[in-house]
C-alpha positions, 0 to 999 in steps of 0.5 A: 500500499502506498504512502498516500493511501496509508495517510488516506485510509489510516485510523487515528492511531496510524496517522499518529504513528506517521507523523510521531517522528516529525515533532522536532525542535528544529522544524521550520516556522514557515508553514509552506516549509513545514508542510514541504518538509513533511511531504518530502520525508514521506516521498510525497508532493505537498499537494498529495499529503494535503489531499490524503490527510484532507479526505481522511475524516480520521484526522479530525481532533488530531491537533498536534498533526495540523501544527506539524504540517503548519496548518492553523487547524482543520478549517485551514487544511479543508480549504487547501485540500478543496482548492487543490482537488478542484484545480489540480489537473493530473499534475501534483495529483496523479490520476492514480491518486484520484482513483485512490481517492474515489475507492477509499471514500466511496463507502464513507457518506459524510466524505462522499457528500463533500466529494459530490459537492466539489466534483462538478467544479473539478470537471469544469476545470478539466473540461475547460482545459481540454477545450483550451489545449486539446491535450490527448493525455489529459483527455484519456485521463479524463475518461478514466477518471469519469468511469471511476466516478461512476463505478465507485458511485461518486455520481449520484443520480442528480449528477447524472441527470444534469450531465444528461440534460445538458445541451453542451453535449460534447464532452458527454458524447466523448466519454460515451457517458449515456452508456456508462450511466446505464451500465451503472444502473442510475438511469435505465437505457430506455430513459435515456434513448427517448431524450431529446438532449441525447445526440443521434451518435450517443443513441447509436452507441446504446443500441450497438451495446444491445441495451435497447429493444427493438420495440423502443426503436420503432416507438422512437421512430413513431415520434414525428418530431425527432430529427432527420439525422436521428430518424435516418440512424434508427431506420438504418439500425432496424434495416440492419437488425431485420437483415441479421434477424436478431429479433428481440434485443437491438444488435449492432 
């Protein structure tokens, strides 16, 4: 288990043991120096240490640790933790750290609520960076992170609804998010399939994963208000489906 994970998941006594040896008369007085010194000894970046400790609920009440790291108290640690989580895009905090974080807090109701509150701002920053740079490395890491957001139940139904109802659908399509939401069992595929905000290409991917019965495809075609692009995609799909004579569930 990595030091990051040890600090993130450690019990009170574990945290005391980790930081006990950092009590020294010659500790630097400057807060940044204290934090950097402790992080270096733990072979972490200061930001990693702040995230790991800040998201561990067991640190509450361990005032001596705050002092060792140069924090005035829990409130200061929490503020810096939130700022780092929201603004760092796979630089100081690695993708592996983020995945470890989500896995660790998924069953901690209080921390899960905090993460759900912060997540939207983090994603907005990542998506803004992608729009500005079209950096393929960030895009690939973003895809992995978003899969974990749903797999580890960080995303709740309100989060999924907001993503599905967004008219700005480029990132949702990039992620194949409609399929991810369906597979996470937050919202049924049929519900998503009939939404006007879902692009024809997103619906085609739902069909390709055998998530939509043929009867629903036929019912969707009866809607005279659907776009010509969607109508053609559905007709092409049904023609191919009938040719393959699969019956029942729609197949690619």
